[in-house]
N, C-alpha and C positions, 0 to 999 in steps of 0.2 A: 417664551418659546415652548411649543408643545413637544412632548416626548416623541422621539423617533419610534416607529413601529416596524419591526422586522419579522417577516414570516420565514422560517427555516424548515427545510425538508432534508432529513437524512434517511437513506434507504437501507443501511446495513450498519453493523457494529463499528467498523472503522470510521464511517461517516459520523456516527454518534459521538465518537471521541473527538473528531475534528470540530464538530458542531459545538460541543461543550467548551472546548478551548476558545473557539471564536466568541461564544457568548460571554465568557469571562473577560476577554479582551474588549469586547464592545461595551460591557458594563463598566470597565475601568475607564473607558473614554467618555461614556455618557451614563451616569448612574441612574438616570430616569428612563432608560430605554425599555421598551415593552416587547416581549417575545411571544409569538404564537407559532404553531407548526406541528411537525411530525418528528419524533426522535425517540431515543431509547433511554436507558437508565442514566447514562452520563449526562445527557441534556436535561433529563428530569431533575437531577440533583442541582442543576443550575436554574431551575424554576420553570422549565417548559412543561406545560400540560399537553401531552401529545393527543392528536385527534383520535388515534387508535394505537394499539401496541405495535412497536416496530417489528416484532416477530411475524406479523401478518404479511409483511412485504419483503422481509429479508430472506429471500430464497434465491438459490443459484442453481444453474443446470437446467437442461431442457425439460426433463421429466417433472421435477418439482414445480417449475414455473407453470407447465401445462396443468398440473393437478390443482394449482391455486389460481388459475387464470380468471375465473369469474370474480373471485374476491379481489384480486389485483385490479381488475377493471373498475370494480365498484370504488375501491380506495383512490384510484386515479381521479375519478369523477368527483368523489367526495372532497378530496384535497383541493382540486381546482376550484370547485364551487365555494369552499371556505375562503380561499384567497380572493376570489372575485367579489364575494360579499363583504369581506373585511376591508378590502382596499388598503393594504399596508403601504408603507413608504418604499419598501424594497423586498423583493423575494430572493432568498439565497437557497439554491439547490446544491446539495452536497453529494457528489459522486453518484453511484447507482443510477447511471443514465437511462437504463431500461424503464425505470419508474419516474425519476425526477424530470427527465426531458419531456416525457409525455404530458406531465402536469404543466410544465413550462409552456409548451406549445398551445395548450388550451387557454392558459391564462393570457398569453400574448394576444391571441385572437380576440378575447373578450375585453382585455384592458391593455391596449398597446402602449399606453403611457407609463405603465408600471415598470420600473427598472428590475432587471433580472440578472443576478450574478451567479455564476457557476463556479463553485469551490471544488477543485480537482478536475483537471482536463481529462476527457476521454482519451484513449490511446490512439488518437488520429494519426500519429506519426508512425504507427506500426500496423494498424488494422482499420479498414474502412475509412480512408482519408477523406472521402466525400462528406463525411459528417461535419468536418470543420466548416466548410462553406454553408452547409445547411443550418448550422447553429447560429449564423448571423441573423436569421429571421426571428429568433426567440431568445437569444442571450446577448446581453450588452457587454459583459466582461467576464473573462475566465481568469480565475486565480490559480496559477500553476504551481505545482509542488516541485517540478523538475526544471532546471535552468535552461534546457534546450527547447522547452515547449512553446514559449512565445515565438521563437523563430519558426517552429513548425507550423503554427497557426498562421503566421504571416505568409509563409510559402504556400499554404493550402487555401488561402482566402478566407480564413476563419474570423471570428470576432476579435475585439481587443483582448489581448492576453498579457497578464502581468505575472512575473515570477515573484511570488511572495515568500517562498522557502518551504522546505519539507519539514513536517512536524518533528522529525527526529533531531533536527537542529536544536530544538528546545530541550533535548535530553543528552546533549553531548557530554555533560559532566558525568552522567551515569555510564556512558559508553567508553570514555577515554581511559585506557589502561595507564596505571602508574608503574614505575619500575618494580615495585614489590609484587605487583600482580603477575608479572610474567617470569618471575624468578623460578627457575626449574619447571616451567610450564610443560606439561606433557599430555594435556587433555585434547581429545579430538571431539569437536562438536559435530553432531549429526542432526540435521533438520530435514525430515522427510517431506514436510509440507503442512499446510494449515487446513487442508480439506481432505475428507475421507478418501476420495478417489485417488488423490496424490499419495497419501500414506500407503494405501493398498498397492499402488503401482510401483512406488519407489523403495519401500522398506526391504523387500526381498533382494533387490539389486544392491542396496547398501550393505546388507548382511553378507553377501558374497564378497563384496569389496573388502570388508573388514577381515574376512577369513583369509584372503590373499595377503593382506598386510600383516596379519598375525603370524604367518609362516616365517616372516623375516624379522619381526620385532614384536616384543610383548610389553614394551615399556611405555604404553600409553593407555589412558582411560578413555572411555566413551561416555559422553554426556549428551542427553537429549532433552531439550526443553519441550514441555507438552502442556497444552491447554486442558483444563479439567474435562471439557466435552469430548476430547479426543483420546483421553488416557486409556480407556477400556479397549477401544479399537486398536490402538498402538500396541498395547501389551499382547494382544492376540497375534499381531504381525511379527512381534519380536521372538516368538517361541522357537523359531528355527535358526536364530542367530548363534554364532559361535561363542559369544560371551554375553554376559548380562550387563547391559549399559545402566548408567545411573540416570533415572528420570528426575527432572526438576520442574518446579512450577514456574509460572510466568514472573513471579516476584523475584526469583533467583536468576532469571535469564541473563540480564545484562552483566551481573557479577561474573557469571560463567563465561560470557563473551570476553570480558577483560582478562581472564586467566587462561583462555584457550590458546593452543599452539597452532591449530589448523581446523578447518571445517569441511564437511561434506554436506552440501546443501541443495535443496530443490529450488529452482529459480523462483524468485518472488522478492518481497520487501526485505526478507531476511538477509539477502545479499548486500543490501545497502547498510543494514545494521552491522553486519560483519565488517564491511569496509570501514565504517566509522570507528569500529573497535579495533581496527588494524589486525584482523584475523585473515591470513591467506586462506584461500578456499578452492575447491573444485566444485563446479556447479553442474547439475544434471537436470534434465526434464524429459518426461515422456508423456504423451497423450494417447488416447484411444486410437485405434486404427481409423475410425470414422473421422475423428477430429484431425488426424494427420493428413487426410486428403485435402484439407483446407489450407495447408501450410503455404501453398503458392500465393495465397491472399495476404500473407504477412510480409510487409515491406520494411524490414529492419535488419541491420547488420549484426545485432546481438540481442539476446533476450535478458542479458545480465545488466541490471541497473547501473552499477559502477562503470561498466564498459560504455554504456550509452552516455553517461554524464560527461566522461572525458573524451568520448569519440575515439576510443582505442580499445581493442580487444586484448587486454592484459590478463584478465581473469579467465582461466580456461572453462569452456562450457561444452557439454556433451548432450546432444539432443537425439531423441528417438533411438535408432539402432546404434548410434555412437555411444550411448550411455550404457556401457558394459562394465562389469566389475573390473576387468583387466585394465581398461582405459582409465577408470577412476582411480584405481590403486596406483597406476603409473604417475598420474598427476599429483597425487597426495604425497608420495614418497619424499620428493625433494622439499616439501613444505615443513617436514618435521625438523630438519637440520638447517644449517646455514647454506644457502644456495642462491644462484642467480634468479631462479624462478621465484623464490620467496622474496628476495630483495625487489624484484620488478613489481610484484603486487603491492608491497608496502609503499614503494614510491608512488605508485598509481593512486593508492588510497589517500595519500596526502593531497593529491590534486583533486580527488573527489570531494574531500572535506572543504578545500578552498572554494570550489565551485558552488557547493551548497551554501556557503556562508556569504555569497555575493549579495544576498538580499538582507543580511543582518541576522542577529541571533533570536529574533522574535517573529516568526512567520504569522502567528496569530494576531499580533498587534498590527502588522502590515496589512493583513487581510481585513481586519476590523476598520482600519483607516479607509480602505477602498470601499467597503460596504457602506460606511457612513457618508462617503462622497456621493455614492449613488442614491442613498436614502434622502439626502438633501435635495437631489434633483427631483425625486419623486414627490417631495413636499412643495416644490416650487410652483 
């Protein structure tokens, strides 16, 4: 039996991590498997020789994309040509749909028999739902990270979609607090965001929120996890804050989550991490005025992942003009002590955990199983 040949494409750092975990799971299932494709350092450590550096295509935002547009177009064509020439048994595209889906469409037109698996569903359930039906032309199966996504694709006429589980499930042991972790806990986690624009927009609001809280109580510490690439910019934004928070690195992040009493967080994956660590939170988000004009195109009841997973808006969220220091302080106050608001969030987080575990404790292994299923079809 010849070795399966898998071509993988990751378009940004989070996809690189997913891709690396998938490669490990695939190799555990088939030691002789052969990988080619596009990835970053994590996938490189698993043996992938990337066609070009991931940094060439890992750009976000309108201005950066326009600045690199000629290079991006070249890499789309280069990647598609490599897949067409190599004729692997399966193509796996990982998130970053602005890049990976353009490659997939070109490959499908040239090699319609090649199975294409999309690892991470685009947010068709919230934004541009017509993409789901369009994906049927060039994606055979979507591997979903969130449990409600298969139903969304079925409703919207998308391709086959299988819930394999969120990668955070594989880190539950790191996130789950023990009784000793929360003994006397008085730390407030503040997570302004993972992108520079978010940090600049949200950090002043959070500073004013803390100033209001400090007028009533001074018995809490403020802890901010920060990536090395963001630390300098964050320190500049913190200069006007009423206290000096403790900055920690990514290696300390989950330990801080286990010990925290509450959190003030910008909407994103961090809300799911906090839910799994049983940290009640207040969630905020603001976008630029131009982006806010597009809000009518967003078709979702909440932007908070734990709320979406259980279908109930238990975790409070404050968007745009509602994201004021006074409103955020009011939401945080009851979370420091014993309260109905705190208990409601903790009960909801147990349901979030249960839903995420419906696919099992190893999303990567489940994803690998389906990729190999499609690779066997490609070799038939």
